[in-house]
N, C-alpha and C positions, 0 to 999 in steps of 0.2 A: 504494500500500500504506500510505500515511500514515493513521494512526488506524484501521487495520484489524487490527493485531497486538495482541491483548489478553492472550495467554497463551502458554505454551511450545508448546501444541498448534497455535495459530495460526501461530507461527514455523516449526514443523516442516512444517505444511501448505503454507505459501508456499515454503519451501525445496524440498520435493518437487515442487511444480508447476513451479518454476523449473528444477530438474534435469531433469524430464521434458520440458520445453519445449526445453532445450538438446539433449537426445538426439533429439527430434523434428525440430528444425531440421537437425541433422547428417544424419538419415535423409533428409530432403527434399533436401538438397544431394547426397547419394549417388544418389537416384532421378533427379534432374535431370541429374547428370553421366553417368548410365548411359543417358540418352536418353529416360527417362520423364518428360518435362517437365510434362505435365498433372498427373500424380500428385504430383510434387514441388511444383507450384504449389498444388494443393488442400491438401496436407498443411501447407504453410507458412501458408496462410490459416486453416486450422483451429487450428493452434498459436498464431498471432497472436491469434485470437479468445479462446482460453482465457487467454492471458497478459494481454490487455487487460481481460478481465472480472475476473480475479483482482486485478489491480492497482487496479481501480476499486472493489473491494469487492462486486462482483457475483458471483453464482453462476458457477462456471467454464463452465457451459453455458448461461448466461443469454441470451446473444446470439451469433449466428454472423455473422462479417463476411467480406466478399469484396472484394478490391482488384483493380482493373483500371486500370493507369496512375495518373492522379491522382484517380480516383474510389474511394470506399470506401462499401460498402453494409453495413448491419447489420440483421439480422432478429431480432426478439425471440422467445424461446421461452417456454413456460409457466413455466420456472424463473426467469425474470428477476424482479428485485426493484425496479429503478429505471428501467426503460425509459420514455422520453418518448413513443415511438410504436412501433407494431409493426414499421415499416420506417423506418430512418433512412439518409440519404445525405449525404455531404459530399465535398468535393474540395479539393485542395491547389493553391493558386496557384503555389507554389514548384515542386512536382512537374510541373505543367503547363508552366511556363516551362522547366524542365530538359528535358522531353520535346521541346519545340519547338527548343531549342538543339541537342539531340542529332540531331534530324531534319535541321536545317539543316547540321550538320557532315558528315553522311553524304551528303547530296545536294549534289554538286558539279556546276557547269555544265560542259557539254561544250565542249571547245576545238576550234576549226576548224583 
């Protein structure tokens, strides 16, 4: 959001998007806790996309992102202003390492 707030209207706009994102994350948590994991996961990804776009100065619906483990995919929409490509993908080495450590901790060798 740095260098993106130029007026009171901009500040109110960012505040409302942040408040809406908080409510959306809470709803995603409720959905997931209620057994609707896929719906909660999709709502979380959509909310994260809007927040990420707004924070970077992009249109709130400029790109939609989807995260699976350490991978993040972003697809540009016609509303994007700064997209480098129509589809972007990146991954997190730290997240991949954490996933491997989690998997190693869960998998315990059988004792004879």
